[in-house]
N, C-alpha and C positions, 0 to 999 in steps of 0.2 A: 538870620531873617531870610525868608524865601523871596525871590524876585517874582513879581506878578504884574499883570497888566492885561491889555486887550490886544487883539490882532490889528487894531487900528494904530496902536502905539508902536508895535514891533511886528514885522512880517515874520513868517516862519523862516524865510531865508536869513533874515537878520539874526534870529535866535540861534539857528544852526551855525552861522558864522561866529557868533559869540562863543558858543560851546567849543567850536573847532579851534579858534585862535587862542582862547584862554586855557585850552586843555582841561575843560571843566568835567567834573564827575558829579553825578546826581540825576534826578528824574525831572523831565519836562512834561507837565500835564497840559494838554490843549483840549478845550471843551467848546463845542459849537452847540447850536440849539438841538441838534439831532444825535450827535455822537461825540465821543471823546477818545483821545489816544494818549497813551503814556509811553514816552521814550526814555530809556535809561542809558546814561553815558558813563564811560570810565576813561578818564584821562583824554577827553576829546574824541573818543571813538564810540559809535553806537554799539551797545552791548545787548540790548533787549528792547522789545516793543510789545504792547498789549492794547487791545481795545478796552475802553472803559466799561462797555457793556458785557465784556467777557469776564464776568466776576468769578466763574468757576474754572477758568483756564481751558475750557473745552475747545473754543475756536482757535486758541493759540497754542494748543498742545503740539508736542513733537510729531505725533501721529498725523495730525491735520496738516502740518507743514510739509511732511514727507509725501502725503497723499496729493497735495496741491502741486508739488514739484514733480509728480509722476515717479517717485522713487519706490513707492510701494503701492499695491493695489488692494482692492476690497477683500480679495481672497486671502492675501497675506495678513491683513488686519484681522480677519476672522479667525485665522489659525492661531494668532497670538493673543486673542482676546482673553481667554481664561488665564494664560500665563502672565499677562501684563496687568491684570486687575490689581489695583492698589499701588502700582509702581508710579513713581514720579518720573519726570522727563529724563533725568540723569540715569536713573536705574533702567528705564525703558531703552534708552540709547545703547547701553551696554548689552542688553538682551538682544536688540536688533543686530548689533555688530557681531556678537558671538553666534547668533543664529544664521549669519551669512546673508541676511536680507539687504543690508546696506553697509556702506563703509563710513568711517568717521568723516571723510570729506563730503559724502552725501548728506550727512546730518548738518554739517556746518553750512554748506551751500543752500540747503533747503531753508534753514532758519534765517540765513542772511536775506534770501529772496522774500521770505514772509515778512520779516521786520522792515525791509525796505518798502514793501507794498503798503504797510501801515503808515510809514512816514510820508509816502507819496500822497496819501489821502489828504494830508494837511496843506499841500501846496496851493490849492485853489480856494482855501477857506479865507474869507475876508471878514467874517464876523465871528467872534468868540473870545474866550478868555484863556490866559495861560498862567502857569505858575511853575517856577523852577525851584526845586528843593534839593539842596546839596547833600542832605542827610539820607536821601533815599538811594537804595541799591537794587541790584538784580535779585529777585526772589531766590531763596536758597535752593529750591527744588528745580529751578529752570537752568537751561544750558545757555551760557552767554557766548557772544561772538565778539569780534573786534573789527568793526567796519569803519573805514575812513569816510569822513563826511564830505570830502571834496565832490565826489560824483553826485551825491544827494543834493548838495547845494547847487551844482550846475543844472541838474534836472529841475530843481525847484525854480530857479531863475528862468529857465526856458518855459516852463508851464505858466509862470506868472506873466511873462512877456506875451505868450500866446493868448492868455485870458484877456489882457489889456487890449490886444489887437482885435480880438473877436468882439469884445465889448464895444470898441469903436465902430466896427462894421454892423453890429446888431445891438444897438444901445438898450433896447427894451425887449423883455420876453412877453410883454403884454400886447403883442401884435399877432396878427394871423398870417397864414401863408396862403398864397394863391398860385395855382399852376399856371405856367407861362406856355401857352400853345404857340411857340415860335416856329415858323416854317424852317428856320435855319438849324434847328436842333437835330443833330444826327444821332438817332437812338441806337444805331449799330455800334457806336463808340461808347455807349453808356452801360456801365455794369453796376447796378445798385447792390450794396450789401444788405444784410438783414436789417440793420439799424436804420439805414437810409430808406428802405422800403417801408418800414414801420412808420417813420415820420410822414412819408408821402401818403400812406393810407389814412392818416388822421387829418389830412388837409381839408379844412372847412372854414368858412369866414367867421364861424362862431367859436372855433377852437384856437385858443392862444398857444403860443410856443411854450409858455409855462405849464399849461394843462397837458400838452403833448409830452413834455419832458416827464411830468409826474406819472402819466399813464404808461410811458415807456420805461420808467425807472432809470431815467438819465439825470445826470447832474446838469447844472446850468452850463458848465463848460462843454459837456458832451453834446447837448442840444445845439449850442451855438456852433460847434465845430461841424456838425452834420449839416445844419442849415446853410452855413457858409459854403460848404462844398456843393450843395444843391443850387445855391445862388450862382456860384462860379460856373456851374455846368449849364446855366440858363434854363433849368427845369422849373424853378419857382421864383416868386418875388414876394417881398413883404407887403402886407396889406393891412388896412385898418380893421380892428376887431369889431364885429357887428353885434356882439352880445355874447353871453355865456350860456351854454346849454346845461341842463341838469347833470349830464355826464357825457363824456366823449363817446362817439359812436363811429367805429371804423366803417361799418356797413353803409352809413349814409354820407360819410365824408366825401366820397367820390361824386356826390350829386351836386357839389358846389357849382355855382354858375360858371360856365366856361371850362369846367374841369374834365368833363367826360372824354373829349377827344384825346387828350394827352394821357389820361389814366388808361384808356383802352389801349393806346399804342404801347405804353409802358408795360402793361400786363401781357400783351402779346409778345413783346420783346423778351420779357423774363421767361415766359413759357417756352419760347423757341430756343432759349439758351444763348 
């Protein structure tokens, strides 16, 4: 019988600990409202991972893993396309090695990195269902790896702790941001990255943090992390939400009451490098 439940019953960290300590083999399926991830283990080691939406294996193909890791480029992929047509990952791996494009170690490292990235998506999920099936194994045509779970568990614990701390600092995403035009803010010491500037550009008393996150394609953790950094820098403050616009508008966000002076200084600072 498969073990199943919700992420409120068991956290991802607890599930990984269970697999690790019991040297379990099988597949763990975790499903949220928007996505699902399948992790396959052999004797307590992570052997394979796949997105539930990746039904044809395209996103999780060996080619994609190598491309993401920077081991092959588009030109190399193009030169192999006709020869690789119809090959599964194991056959493609042999072709790539024999053609001198990659080494066996390149393949294993790229797959480990990709599988770990899928596992990491689960760390901050608080809602969802899981099912562990001991009868499931790595698909026959896929290359399996052997990854110790200790590092994954440590990273999961770190991210969960960070999420809890950020939630304490920013309890609700249904709040707005306001710029803090504080005389003591030294803009010469402020260097905004692309994500931070994107959040700043959406500041408006009618734009909630939840709306800004959605418009910027950020997770709840990512928006809290960025806003916390801006709060610590003294650039913004949390403010009551004044209502919801039909859609977010970056062009008019800077027109918020009291926002213009600091927005202008920020833009001048960014332009001057």
